[in-house]
PDB file as gemmi writes it, atoms N, CA and C in Angstrom:
CRYST1    1.000    1.000    1.000  90.00  90.00  90.00 P 1                      
ATOM      1  N   UNK A   1    -117.942   3.227 -11.561  1.00  0.00           N  
ATOM      2  CA  UNK A   1    -117.869   2.724 -13.016  1.00  0.00           C  
ATOM      3  C   UNK A   1    -116.993   4.312 -13.499  1.00  0.00           C  
ATOM      4  N   UNK A   2    -116.088   4.383 -13.957  1.00  0.00           N  
ATOM      5  CA  UNK A   2    -115.223   5.757 -14.607  1.00  0.00           C  
ATOM      6  C   UNK A   2    -114.320   5.352 -15.364  1.00  0.00           C  
ATOM      7  N   UNK A   3    -113.490   6.706 -16.113  1.00  0.00           N  
ATOM      8  CA  UNK A   3    -111.995   6.538 -16.986  1.00  0.00           C  
ATOM      9  C   UNK A   3    -111.205   7.009 -16.164  1.00  0.00           C  
ATOM     10  N   UNK A   4    -110.397   6.896 -16.116  1.00  0.00           N  
ATOM     11  CA  UNK A   4    -109.137   6.719 -15.185  1.00  0.00           C  
ATOM     12  C   UNK A   4    -109.252   8.401 -15.142  1.00  0.00           C  
ATOM     13  N   UNK A   5    -109.409   9.181 -14.975  1.00  0.00           N  
ATOM     14  CA  UNK A   5    -109.407  10.930 -15.164  1.00  0.00           C  
ATOM     15  C   UNK A   5    -109.819  11.022 -13.874  1.00  0.00           C  
ATOM     16  N   UNK A   6    -110.737  10.004 -13.302  1.00  0.00           N  
ATOM     17  CA  UNK A   6    -112.089  11.347 -12.550  1.00  0.00           C  
ATOM     18  C   UNK A   6    -112.263  10.087 -11.056  1.00  0.00           C  
ATOM     19  N   UNK A   7    -110.672   9.149 -11.233  1.00  0.00           N  
ATOM     20  CA  UNK A   7    -110.328   8.542  -9.684  1.00  0.00           C  
ATOM     21  C   UNK A   7    -110.017   9.447  -8.957  1.00  0.00           C  
ATOM     22  N   UNK A   8    -109.111  10.486  -8.939  1.00  0.00           N  
ATOM     23  CA  UNK A   8    -109.039  11.581  -7.986  1.00  0.00           C  
ATOM     24  C   UNK A   8    -110.539  11.788  -7.219  1.00  0.00           C  
ATOM     25  N   UNK A   9    -111.692  12.594  -8.406  1.00  0.00           N  
ATOM     26  CA  UNK A   9    -113.033  12.624  -7.972  1.00  0.00           C  
ATOM     27  C   UNK A   9    -113.542  12.053  -6.980  1.00  0.00           C  
ATOM     28  N   UNK A  10    -114.227  10.346  -7.429  1.00  0.00           N  
ATOM     29  CA  UNK A  10    -114.467   9.799  -7.088  1.00  0.00           C  
ATOM     30  C   UNK A  10    -113.723   8.809  -5.384  1.00  0.00           C  
ATOM     31  N   UNK A  11    -112.740   9.066  -5.311  1.00  0.00           N  
ATOM     32  CA  UNK A  11    -112.014   9.024  -3.757  1.00  0.00           C  
ATOM     33  C   UNK A  11    -112.297  10.308  -3.057  1.00  0.00           C  
ATOM     34  N   UNK A  12    -112.592  11.366  -3.398  1.00  0.00           N  
ATOM     35  CA  UNK A  12    -113.630  12.616  -2.906  1.00  0.00           C  
ATOM     36  C   UNK A  12    -114.505  12.022  -2.880  1.00  0.00           C  
ATOM     37  N   UNK A  13    -115.738  11.404  -4.067  1.00  0.00           N  
ATOM     38  CA  UNK A  13    -117.179  11.458  -3.141  1.00  0.00           C  
ATOM     39  C   UNK A  13    -116.965  10.805  -1.929  1.00  0.00           C  
ATOM     40  N   UNK A  14    -116.416   9.446  -1.945  1.00  0.00           N  
ATOM     41  CA  UNK A  14    -116.620   8.579  -0.705  1.00  0.00           C  
ATOM     42  C   UNK A  14    -116.106   9.018   0.143  1.00  0.00           C  
ATOM     43  N   UNK A  15    -115.051   9.984   0.302  1.00  0.00           N  
ATOM     44  CA  UNK A  15    -114.547  10.269   1.813  1.00  0.00           C  
ATOM     45  C   UNK A  15    -115.773  11.627   2.246  1.00  0.00           C  
ATOM     46  N   UNK A  16    -115.798  11.669   1.889  1.00  0.00           N  
ATOM     47  CA  UNK A  16    -116.965  13.071   1.565  1.00  0.00           C  
ATOM     48  C   UNK A  16    -118.601  12.624   2.674  1.00  0.00           C  
ATOM     49  N   UNK A  17    -118.856  11.212   2.065  1.00  0.00           N  
ATOM     50  CA  UNK A  17    -120.165  10.317   2.072  1.00  0.00           C  
ATOM     51  C   UNK A  17    -119.310   9.952   2.973  1.00  0.00           C  
ATOM     52  N   UNK A  18    -118.751   9.856   3.911  1.00  0.00           N  
ATOM     53  CA  UNK A  18    -117.571   7.997   4.492  1.00  0.00           C  
ATOM     54  C   UNK A  18    -118.240   6.353   4.268  1.00  0.00           C  
ATOM     55  N   UNK A  19    -117.945   6.844   2.894  1.00  0.00           N  
ATOM     56  CA  UNK A  19    -117.895   5.381   2.348  1.00  0.00           C  
ATOM     57  C   UNK A  19    -116.192   5.099   1.798  1.00  0.00           C  
ATOM     58  N   UNK A  20    -116.039   4.013   2.129  1.00  0.00           N  
ATOM     59  CA  UNK A  20    -114.849   3.622   1.805  1.00  0.00           C  
ATOM     60  C   UNK A  20    -114.724   3.721   0.303  1.00  0.00           C  
ATOM     61  N   UNK A  21    -113.800   3.859  -0.933  1.00  0.00           N  
ATOM     62  CA  UNK A  21    -113.453   4.639  -2.042  1.00  0.00           C  
ATOM     63  C   UNK A  21    -112.775   2.861  -2.721  1.00  0.00           C  
ATOM     64  N   UNK A  22    -114.256   2.693  -3.866  1.00  0.00           N  
ATOM     65  CA  UNK A  22    -114.145   1.265  -4.425  1.00  0.00           C  
ATOM     66  C   UNK A  22    -114.509   2.084  -6.008  1.00  0.00           C  
ATOM     67  N   UNK A  23    -114.483   1.608  -6.576  1.00  0.00           N  
ATOM     68  CA  UNK A  23    -114.699   1.070  -7.965  1.00  0.00           C  
ATOM     69  C   UNK A  23    -114.121   0.213  -9.575  1.00  0.00           C  
ATOM     70  N   UNK A  24    -114.362   0.256 -10.316  1.00  0.00           N  
ATOM     71  CA  UNK A  24    -113.447   0.103 -11.804  1.00  0.00           C  
ATOM     72  C   UNK A  24    -113.033   1.190 -13.218  1.00  0.00           C  
ATOM     73  N   UNK A  25    -112.394   1.942 -13.037  1.00  0.00           N  
ATOM     74  CA  UNK A  25    -111.723   2.468 -13.601  1.00  0.00           C  
ATOM     75  C   UNK A  25    -111.368   2.119 -15.098  1.00  0.00           C  
ATOM     76  N   UNK A  26    -111.770   2.578 -16.099  1.00  0.00           N  
ATOM     77  CA  UNK A  26    -110.786   2.158 -17.311  1.00  0.00           C  
ATOM     78  C   UNK A  26    -110.195   3.360 -18.207  1.00  0.00           C  
ATOM     79  N   UNK A  27    -109.944   2.951 -19.765  1.00  0.00           N  
ATOM     80  CA  UNK A  27    -109.093   4.036 -19.874  1.00  0.00           C  
ATOM     81  C   UNK A  27    -109.791   5.519 -20.429  1.00  0.00           C  
ATOM     82  N   UNK A  28    -109.041   6.348 -20.559  1.00  0.00           N  
ATOM     83  CA  UNK A  28    -109.792   7.651 -21.736  1.00  0.00           C  
ATOM     84  C   UNK A  28    -109.020   8.685 -22.390  1.00  0.00           C  
ATOM     85  N   UNK A  29    -109.413   8.320 -23.172  1.00  0.00           N  
ATOM     86  CA  UNK A  29    -110.689   8.596 -23.287  1.00  0.00           C  
ATOM     87  C   UNK A  29    -111.902   8.005 -23.575  1.00  0.00           C  
ATOM     88  N   UNK A  30    -113.470   8.379 -23.370  1.00  0.00           N  
ATOM     89  CA  UNK A  30    -114.731   7.223 -23.771  1.00  0.00           C  
ATOM     90  C   UNK A  30    -115.108   8.420 -25.048  1.00  0.00           C  
ATOM     91  N   UNK A  31    -115.190   9.349 -24.734  1.00  0.00           N  
ATOM     92  CA  UNK A  31    -116.543   9.798 -26.211  1.00  0.00           C  
ATOM     93  C   UNK A  31    -116.043   9.811 -27.917  1.00  0.00           C  
ATOM     94  N   UNK A  32    -115.050   9.643 -27.876  1.00  0.00           N  
ATOM     95  CA  UNK A  32    -114.190   9.685 -29.316  1.00  0.00           C  
ATOM     96  C   UNK A  32    -114.554   8.252 -29.070  1.00  0.00           C  
ATOM     97  N   UNK A  33    -114.427   6.534 -28.588  1.00  0.00           N  
ATOM     98  CA  UNK A  33    -114.022   5.493 -29.131  1.00  0.00           C  
ATOM     99  C   UNK A  33    -115.043   5.453 -30.133  1.00  0.00           C  
ATOM    100  N   UNK A  34    -114.973   4.046 -31.479  1.00  0.00           N  
ATOM    101  CA  UNK A  34    -115.220   3.212 -31.821  1.00  0.00           C  
ATOM    102  C   UNK A  34    -116.241   2.295 -30.821  1.00  0.00           C  
ATOM    103  N   UNK A  35    -117.365   1.866 -31.680  1.00  0.00           N  
ATOM    104  CA  UNK A  35    -117.978   0.660 -30.881  1.00  0.00           C  
ATOM    105  C   UNK A  35    -116.954  -0.567 -31.072  1.00  0.00           C  
ATOM    106  N   UNK A  36    -115.981  -0.539 -31.664  1.00  0.00           N  
ATOM    107  CA  UNK A  36    -115.262  -1.656 -31.748  1.00  0.00           C  
ATOM    108  C   UNK A  36    -113.897  -1.296 -30.387  1.00  0.00           C  
ATOM    109  N   UNK A  37    -114.111   0.069 -30.068  1.00  0.00           N  
ATOM    110  CA  UNK A  37    -112.427   0.564 -29.187  1.00  0.00           C  
ATOM    111  C   UNK A  37    -113.750   0.347 -27.335  1.00  0.00           C  
ATOM    112  N   UNK A  38    -115.005   0.175 -27.875  1.00  0.00           N  
ATOM    113  CA  UNK A  38    -115.578   0.354 -25.993  1.00  0.00           C  
ATOM    114  C   UNK A  38    -115.792  -1.494 -25.994  1.00  0.00           C  
ATOM    115  N   UNK A  39    -115.587  -2.105 -27.152  1.00  0.00           N  
ATOM    116  CA  UNK A  39    -116.339  -3.426 -26.978  1.00  0.00           C  
ATOM    117  C   UNK A  39    -114.681  -3.954 -26.469  1.00  0.00           C  
ATOM    118  N   UNK A  40    -113.879  -3.800 -26.510  1.00  0.00           N  
ATOM    119  CA  UNK A  40    -112.756  -4.722 -26.692  1.00  0.00           C  
ATOM    120  C   UNK A  40    -112.174  -3.467 -24.952  1.00  0.00           C  
ATOM    121  N   UNK A  41    -112.432  -2.279 -24.581  1.00  0.00           N  
ATOM    122  CA  UNK A  41    -112.615  -1.855 -23.407  1.00  0.00           C  
ATOM    123  C   UNK A  41    -113.596  -2.496 -22.337  1.00  0.00           C  
ATOM    124  N   UNK A  42    -114.710  -2.560 -22.577  1.00  0.00           N  
ATOM    125  CA  UNK A  42    -115.469  -3.677 -22.139  1.00  0.00           C  
ATOM    126  C   UNK A  42    -115.553  -4.658 -21.842  1.00  0.00           C  
ATOM    127  N   UNK A  43    -114.019  -5.431 -22.855  1.00  0.00           N  
ATOM    128  CA  UNK A  43    -114.264  -6.775 -22.072  1.00  0.00           C  
ATOM    129  C   UNK A  43    -113.352  -6.685 -21.007  1.00  0.00           C  
ATOM    130  N   UNK A  44    -112.060  -5.779 -21.591  1.00  0.00           N  
ATOM    131  CA  UNK A  44    -110.788  -6.014 -20.799  1.00  0.00           C  
ATOM    132  C   UNK A  44    -110.933  -6.226 -18.837  1.00  0.00           C  
ATOM    133  N   UNK A  45    -112.655  -5.184 -18.340  1.00  0.00           N  
ATOM    134  CA  UNK A  45    -112.663  -5.247 -16.872  1.00  0.00           C  
ATOM    135  C   UNK A  45    -114.105  -5.907 -16.750  1.00  0.00           C  
ATOM    136  N   UNK A  46    -114.595  -6.640 -17.834  1.00  0.00           N  
ATOM    137  CA  UNK A  46    -116.024  -7.209 -17.995  1.00  0.00           C  
ATOM    138  C   UNK A  46    -115.073  -8.469 -16.535  1.00  0.00           C  
ATOM    139  N   UNK A  47    -114.523  -9.007 -16.605  1.00  0.00           N  
ATOM    140  CA  UNK A  47    -114.324 -10.179 -15.253  1.00  0.00           C  
ATOM    141  C   UNK A  47    -114.208  -9.651 -13.508  1.00  0.00           C  
ATOM    142  N   UNK A  48    -114.001  -8.334 -13.830  1.00  0.00           N  
ATOM    143  CA  UNK A  48    -113.437  -7.317 -12.519  1.00  0.00           C  
ATOM    144  C   UNK A  48    -114.744  -7.410 -11.883  1.00  0.00           C  
ATOM    145  N   UNK A  49    -115.714  -5.949 -13.520  1.00  0.00           N  
ATOM    146  CA  UNK A  49    -116.755  -5.761 -13.167  1.00  0.00           C  
ATOM    147  C   UNK A  49    -117.802  -6.766 -12.045  1.00  0.00           C  
ATOM    148  N   UNK A  50    -118.047  -7.931 -13.545  1.00  0.00           N  
ATOM    149  CA  UNK A  50    -118.372  -9.080 -12.693  1.00  0.00           C  
ATOM    150  C   UNK A  50    -118.194  -9.371 -10.995  1.00  0.00           C  
ATOM    151  N   UNK A  51    -117.301  -9.241 -10.582  1.00  0.00           N  
ATOM    152  CA  UNK A  51    -116.687  -9.769  -8.422  1.00  0.00           C  
ATOM    153  C   UNK A  51    -117.067  -9.199  -8.239  1.00  0.00           C  
ATOM    154  N   UNK A  52    -116.583  -7.652  -8.400  1.00  0.00           N  
ATOM    155  CA  UNK A  52    -117.374  -6.575  -7.412  1.00  0.00           C  
ATOM    156  C   UNK A  52    -119.353  -6.699  -7.732  1.00  0.00           C  
ATOM    157  N   UNK A  53    -119.653  -6.870  -8.247  1.00  0.00           N  
ATOM    158  CA  UNK A  53    -121.389  -7.027  -8.350  1.00  0.00           C  
ATOM    159  C   UNK A  53    -121.703  -7.968  -7.799  1.00  0.00           C  
ATOM    160  N   UNK A  54    -120.712  -9.017  -8.194  1.00  0.00           N  
ATOM    161  CA  UNK A  54    -120.972 -10.398  -6.665  1.00  0.00           C  
ATOM    162  C   UNK A  54    -121.177  -9.967  -5.396  1.00  0.00           C  
ATOM    163  N   UNK A  55    -119.501  -9.434  -5.229  1.00  0.00           N  
ATOM    164  CA  UNK A  55    -119.510  -9.249  -4.045  1.00  0.00           C  
ATOM    165  C   UNK A  55    -119.898  -9.292  -2.995  1.00  0.00           C  
TER     166      UNK A  55                                                      
END                                                                             
């Protein structure tokens, strides 16, 4: 799980390791978000995260 600018890095790493590319990516930037903004971002991807974890 990472923010959107790291999609290509995650794909490159997956390819280098021989694993399928997988991951959940959220809006960027992260570091200057308020607690409330982070909660909103987490709520947006929670269902997808749970599907991935339970798959």
